[in-house]
C-alpha positions as a Markdown table, in Angstrom:
| # | Residue | x | y | z |
|---|---|---|---|---|
| 1 | Met | -23.0 | -20.5 | -11.4 |
| 2 | Ser | -20.8 | -17.6 | -9.5 |
| 3 | Thr | -17.5 | -16.3 | -10.9 |
| 4 | Tyr | -14.5 | -17.2 | -9.3 |
| 5 | Phe | -12.1 | -14.6 | -7.7 |
| 6 | Pro | -9.1 | -15.6 | -6.3 |
| 7 | Lys | -8.4 | -14.8 | -2.4 |
| 8 | Glu | -5.4 | -12.8 | -1.3 |
| 9 | Gly | -3.5 | -16.2 | -0.1 |
| 10 | Glu | -4.1 | -18.1 | -3.3 |
| 11 | Ile | -2.2 | -15.4 | -5.4 |
| 12 | Ala | 1.2 | -16.8 | -5.7 |
| 13 | Arg | 3.5 | -14.1 | -7.0 |
| 14 | Lys | 6.8 | -14.7 | -8.9 |
| 15 | Trp | 9.8 | -12.5 | -9.1 |
| 16 | Phe | 11.3 | -11.7 | -12.9 |
| 17 | Val | 14.3 | -9.8 | -14.0 |
| 18 | Val | 14.2 | -7.8 | -17.1 |
| 19 | Asp | 17.3 | -6.6 | -18.6 |
| 20 | Ala | 16.9 | -3.0 | -20.1 |
| 21 | Ala | 19.9 | -3.0 | -21.9 |
| 22 | Gly | 19.6 | -2.1 | -25.6 |
| 23 | Gln | 15.6 | -2.4 | -25.4 |
| 24 | Pro | 13.2 | 0.7 | -26.5 |
| 25 | Leu | 12.0 | 2.3 | -23.4 |
| 26 | Gly | 8.3 | 2.4 | -24.3 |
| 27 | Arg | 8.3 | -1.3 | -25.3 |
| 28 | Leu | 10.1 | -2.1 | -22.1 |
| 29 | Ala | 7.6 | 0.0 | -19.8 |
| 30 | Ser | 4.3 | -1.5 | -21.4 |
| 31 | Arg | 5.8 | -5.1 | -21.1 |
| 32 | Val | 6.8 | -4.5 | -17.3 |
| 33 | Ala | 3.5 | -2.8 | -16.7 |
| 34 | Arg | 1.5 | -5.8 | -17.9 |
| 35 | Ile | 3.5 | -8.0 | -15.6 |
| 36 | Leu | 2.9 | -5.6 | -12.7 |
| 37 | Met | -0.8 | -5.8 | -13.4 |
| 38 | Gly | -1.0 | -9.7 | -14.0 |
| 39 | Lys | -2.5 | -9.5 | -17.4 |
| 40 | Asp | -0.2 | -12.5 | -18.5 |
| 41 | Asn | -1.6 | -14.6 | -15.7 |
| 42 | Pro | -4.8 | -16.8 | -16.0 |
| 43 | Arg | -6.1 | -15.6 | -12.8 |
| 44 | Tyr | -6.2 | -12.0 | -13.6 |
| 45 | Thr | -8.9 | -9.7 | -12.1 |
| 46 | Pro | -9.0 | -5.9 | -13.1 |
| 47 | Phe | -10.0 | -4.9 | -9.7 |
| 48 | Leu | -7.3 | -7.0 | -7.5 |
| 49 | Asp | -3.5 | -7.2 | -7.8 |
| 50 | Thr | -2.9 | -10.6 | -9.3 |
| 51 | Gly | 0.7 | -9.2 | -10.7 |
| 52 | Asp | 4.1 | -10.3 | -10.1 |
| 53 | His | 7.3 | -8.5 | -9.0 |
| 54 | Val | 9.7 | -7.2 | -11.6 |
| 55 | Val | 13.2 | -6.2 | -11.1 |
| 56 | Val | 14.8 | -4.0 | -14.0 |
| 57 | Ile | 18.5 | -3.8 | -14.3 |
| 58 | Asn | 20.5 | -1.9 | -16.4 |
| 59 | Ala | 18.5 | 1.1 | -16.7 |
| 60 | Ala | 21.1 | 3.2 | -17.8 |
| 61 | Gln | 21.3 | 1.5 | -21.1 |
| 62 | Val | 17.9 | 1.8 | -22.1 |
| 63 | Lys | 17.3 | 3.0 | -25.9 |
| 64 | Val | 15.0 | 5.9 | -27.3 |
| 65 | Ser | 14.5 | 6.3 | -30.8 |
| 66 | Gly | 14.5 | 9.5 | -32.8 |
| 67 | Met | 15.4 | 12.8 | -31.3 |
| 68 | Lys | 13.9 | 12.1 | -27.9 |
| 69 | Thr | 16.9 | 12.5 | -26.0 |
| 70 | Glu | 17.1 | 16.2 | -26.7 |
| 71 | Gln | 13.3 | 17.0 | -27.2 |
| 72 | Lys | 11.4 | 14.9 | -24.7 |
| 73 | Val | 10.8 | 17.1 | -21.5 |
| 74 | Tyr | 9.6 | 16.0 | -18.1 |
| 75 | Gln | 7.8 | 18.6 | -16.0 |
| 76 | His | 6.3 | 18.8 | -12.7 |
| 77 | Tyr | 5.0 | 21.5 | -10.9 |
| 78 | Thr | 6.0 | 22.7 | -7.2 |
| 79 | Gly | 2.7 | 24.2 | -6.2 |
| 80 | Tyr | 4.5 | 27.8 | -5.8 |
| 81 | Pro | 4.3 | 30.7 | -8.1 |
| 82 | Gly | 6.9 | 30.2 | -10.8 |
| 83 | Gly | 7.6 | 26.5 | -9.6 |
| 84 | Leu | 7.4 | 24.7 | -13.1 |
| 85 | Arg | 10.3 | 22.5 | -13.2 |
| 86 | Thr | 11.6 | 21.0 | -16.5 |
| 87 | Glu | 14.1 | 18.5 | -17.4 |
| 88 | Asp | 14.9 | 16.9 | -20.6 |
| 89 | Leu | 15.6 | 13.3 | -21.2 |
| 90 | Lys | 19.2 | 13.5 | -21.6 |
| 91 | Arg | 19.9 | 15.3 | -18.4 |
| 92 | Arg | 17.5 | 12.9 | -16.5 |
| 93 | Met | 19.3 | 9.8 | -18.0 |
| 94 | Thr | 22.7 | 10.9 | -16.4 |
| 95 | Arg | 21.0 | 12.2 | -13.4 |
| 96 | Lys | 19.0 | 9.2 | -12.4 |
| 97 | Pro | 18.0 | 6.9 | -15.1 |
| 98 | Glu | 15.9 | 4.6 | -12.7 |
| 99 | Leu | 13.4 | 7.4 | -12.5 |
| 100 | Val | 12.9 | 7.2 | -16.5 |
| 101 | Ile | 11.7 | 3.8 | -16.5 |
| 102 | Glu | 10.0 | 4.0 | -12.9 |
| 103 | Glu | 7.8 | 7.2 | -14.5 |
| 104 | Ala | 7.2 | 5.3 | -18.0 |
| 105 | Val | 5.8 | 2.5 | -16.2 |
| 106 | Ala | 4.0 | 4.1 | -13.4 |
| 107 | Arg | 1.9 | 6.2 | -16.2 |
| 108 | Met | 0.9 | 2.7 | -17.7 |
| 109 | Leu | -0.4 | 1.7 | -14.6 |
| 110 | Pro | -4.2 | 2.3 | -13.3 |
| 111 | Lys | -4.4 | 5.9 | -11.7 |
| 112 | Asn | -5.6 | 4.9 | -8.3 |
| 113 | Lys | -4.8 | 3.1 | -5.1 |
| 114 | Leu | -4.8 | -0.5 | -6.8 |
| 115 | Gly | -2.1 | 1.2 | -9.5 |
| 116 | Lys | 0.0 | 2.7 | -6.4 |
| 117 | Gln | -0.1 | -0.9 | -4.7 |
| 118 | Met | 1.2 | -2.5 | -8.1 |
| 119 | Phe | 3.9 | 0.3 | -8.7 |
| 120 | Thr | 5.4 | -0.8 | -5.2 |
| 121 | Lys | 6.3 | -4.3 | -7.0 |
| 122 | Leu | 8.6 | -2.6 | -9.3 |
| 123 | Lys | 12.4 | -2.4 | -8.6 |
| 124 | Val | 15.0 | -0.6 | -10.9 |
| 125 | Tyr | 18.6 | -0.4 | -10.8 |
| 126 | Lys | 21.1 | 1.4 | -12.8 |
| 127 | Gly | 23.7 | -1.3 | -13.3 |
| 128 | Asp | 23.3 | -4.9 | -13.4 |
| 129 | Lys | 23.5 | -6.0 | -9.8 |
| 130 | His | 20.5 | -6.0 | -7.5 |
| 131 | Pro | 19.7 | -7.3 | -3.9 |
| 132 | His | 16.8 | -9.5 | -4.9 |
| 133 | Ala | 18.6 | -12.7 | -5.3 |
| 134 | Ala | 17.1 | -14.4 | -2.3 |
| 135 | Gln | 13.9 | -14.4 | -4.2 |
| 136 | Lys | 15.2 | -16.5 | -6.9 |
| 137 | Pro | 13.9 | -14.3 | -10.0 |
| 138 | Glu | 13.6 | -15.9 | -13.2 |
| 139 | Leu | 15.1 | -13.8 | -16.1 |
| 140 | Leu | 12.7 | -13.0 | -18.8 |
| 141 | Ala | 13.9 | -13.0 | -22.3 |
| 142 | Ala | 14.5 | -10.1 | -24.4 |
| 143 | Ser | 11.6 | -9.1 | -26.6 |
| 144 | Ser | 11.9 | -8.5 | -30.5 |
């Protein structure tokens, strides 16, 4: 007997809305990454993108515990001498809060072409408005 693998046309993708207001950043990111990968889907296959689309709203109201707002530092290197750029979480949340959630989720996805494909199904918005009403997204209840 052979193992069943879903074909591209058989994968029905749903749309979900997650409200980030008051939710811890890490728990929110891991929950969203699970949905994007399709691990909650009974047809989950590790080497196929069987995940759903996720719209995260109220990104500016996500919570972090402890002293992370002052102590957590985001770094990237431009490739030039002296090109190490750093930014703390507090500044990034005021400048572009969507980037905080996007980066947290991206780091929980596979680090390959499949992970990049999964990441394209994530949409993050600062406020509570989003342009995806035509897809009729389901609201996911806040996790405890």
